[in-house]
N, C-alpha and C positions, 0 to 999 in steps of 0.2 A: 228184283221187281220186274224185269222183261221177262225172266222165265214163268212169272206167277201168270202175266199178260198173256203171254201165248197159251198156256193151259186153259186160261179162262175162255179165251177164243175159241180154243179145239172144243170145249165142253158145251160153247153155247150154240156150236154147228155153224161158225163163221166160214164163210167160202175162203178157199183157198186160192193162193195167187197162180195160174197155170204156167205165166213165163215172167221173165226180169220186168222188175217197174222200171219205167222210164224216167229219167231223172227230169224235172221241171226246166224248161229253159231259163237261161241264165238272164238275172234283172238288168235292165240298163242303167248303168252308171252314168251321172253326170250330176254337173254342178247346179245349185238351185238359179234359175233366171231372174234376172233384175226386174222382171215385172212378175214375180211371183211371190207369193206372201207366204211367210212360216206359217204351219197350221196351228200351231199352238204359241202362246208368249213363252221366251225362254225361262222369264222369271218362273212363271207360273209353272213349267214343267220341272225345274229344279224343285219347287215347292211341295209339288203333289207327290213326285218320286223320292223326295227326302223321307218320305213316311216308310220307305221300305228300308228295314236295317239290313246292313250288310255285314259280313267279316272284312277285317284289315290285313293287307299282306304286305311286304316290302319285296318286289322282283328285284333281282341282282344277276349282273352277268359278270365274269372275269375280265380284266384288263387285256386289250389286245394291242398288237405292235402298232403305230401308226396312227392312233386314234385321235380324233381331233377333242376339244374340249367340250363341255355343256353335258347338263345332268337336269334331271327334272321330276316334276310330280305326275305328270300325265299329261295336264292341259296347258299349263303355262310352266316352261322351263327356263333356266337361265345358264349363266356360263359358271364353272366350276372349274378344280384342277384338271391338267390335261391327263396325268399318268394314273393309274388306279383302277379300281374296279368303278364299276357303273351300278346304279340302283334307284330306285323310285317308290314312293307309297302308292298302294294300287288298291282301291274297292273291287274294283269290277274283275273280278276272279271268279272261277266256276271250274268243276269237273265237266266233262264233256262227253267220254266215253271210255266203256270198260274193255271193249276189245276191238283194236288195241285201246292201249292206255293212254286217253287223252285230256288235257286239259287247257284252258284258254284265259285268256286276259285281254283288256280291251286299254289301248292307249292312244293318246290325242295325236293326230297327225302332224300336229308343229312340235310335238316334244323332239326334244335335243338328245334327251337319253336312248331313245328308241333306236336310232341310228348306230349306236354302241351296242346296244343289245344285238341288235340284226346282225353286225361285224362278228360279234364273237359266235353266233350261230347257236347259242346255248343261254339259258337261263336258269335259276332256283326261285321259286316260290317258297317265300318265309313267312308261315301264318302266324301273325301276333297274338299274345296273349294279353289278357286285360291289365297286366302291369306294363306295358310297352308303349304306352302313349306317348311318352315322350320321344322314345325312339323313333315312333311313326313320324312325329313331328319334325324331326331333324330329316329325314326323307323326303319331307313334303316341301322343301325350301327351296330357294335356289340360292346360287351364289357363294357356298361353300363347298368345303371336303366334308362331304356327309358321312364318309366312315371314319372320321378322326374320333377315336377314343372309343370306336364301336370294336366289341369282341365277336370274332367269328373265326370259323375255319372254312376250307375248302369243301364243297359237295364232292362227293365220291366219283363221281362222273365228269361232269361239267368243269368244276374247280371254281364254281360260281360260290362266291360267299354266302356261307349258312349261319345265319345270326345266333349267336349264343341265346339262349332264353327262349327261343321261339316255341309255339305249340307244336307246330309240323313244319315239315319242308320237302319241297317236291324239285326233282333235278330232273331237269328236261332239255330236249334239244329241238329246235325249231323245226315243226311240222309243216305247216302253211302259214299264209297270212292272207287275211281277206279285208278289202275296206268296207265301212259302215258309218256313214256319214262323215262326220268330221274327227272321226276315231278310226283306228286299226283294230282287226280283230286277229290276235296272234294265238296261234293254235300250237302248243307244245306237247311233244310224245315223250311219256314219262319214262326214264330210264333208271331212275331210283328213289326212295323216299322213305319216310321214317318221320317218327314223331323225339319230343326232347324228352330229357328226363323228368319223371313224374308229372306227366302231361295229364294223366288219366281224370285229375278232379282240376285240371287248369280250367279256369274262366277264359273264353275267348274276349278279344277286344272287338266291339262291335261301334258301328258308325251311323247314328241315326239322327234326322232334322239337324245337320251340322254340325253333331258334339260325338264326342267318345262315349259310350256307355260302359 
């Protein structure tokens, strides 16, 4: 698509850039003041944005030595088993760049899973199929061993859990982390990726208006 856009601009006689493009100034990062009002109601924000159907993933990371307890679902997390891998259900995942190959996901700044993933420095995104709704719910709750009874093997580069039956998996190293309001934007550089067996005809698991499709 990018190559097609370049060809179109050239054919249309678009001006070329004579020199390097200067980056925009870094935006000011600050907390909302007590005297400031949120521009929109949070409930209305959720209601309207809920009309955008998203895919569903489980982001996992391998166990690390000396890690504390805690895991979660992105926005609200609770205690879990201290030992073992980490993982949470994540809707806010997207491809980002082809060259270099980058993907990204968003995680709540209060998440207690994120420090464990950050400590590992790597993660695997498991893209769920329509048959994996219950698996997703298991990773979206707190206070339990989320991997109990879950079949998985190790992703080839990071060693993160690669969940059996997933439509696709993307094995990554953390490339950058940016702030985005009450969330963090985690960028991963893709080291390996693939699809599950027989996934060409697999229907993806979708989330829309508060429920799975």
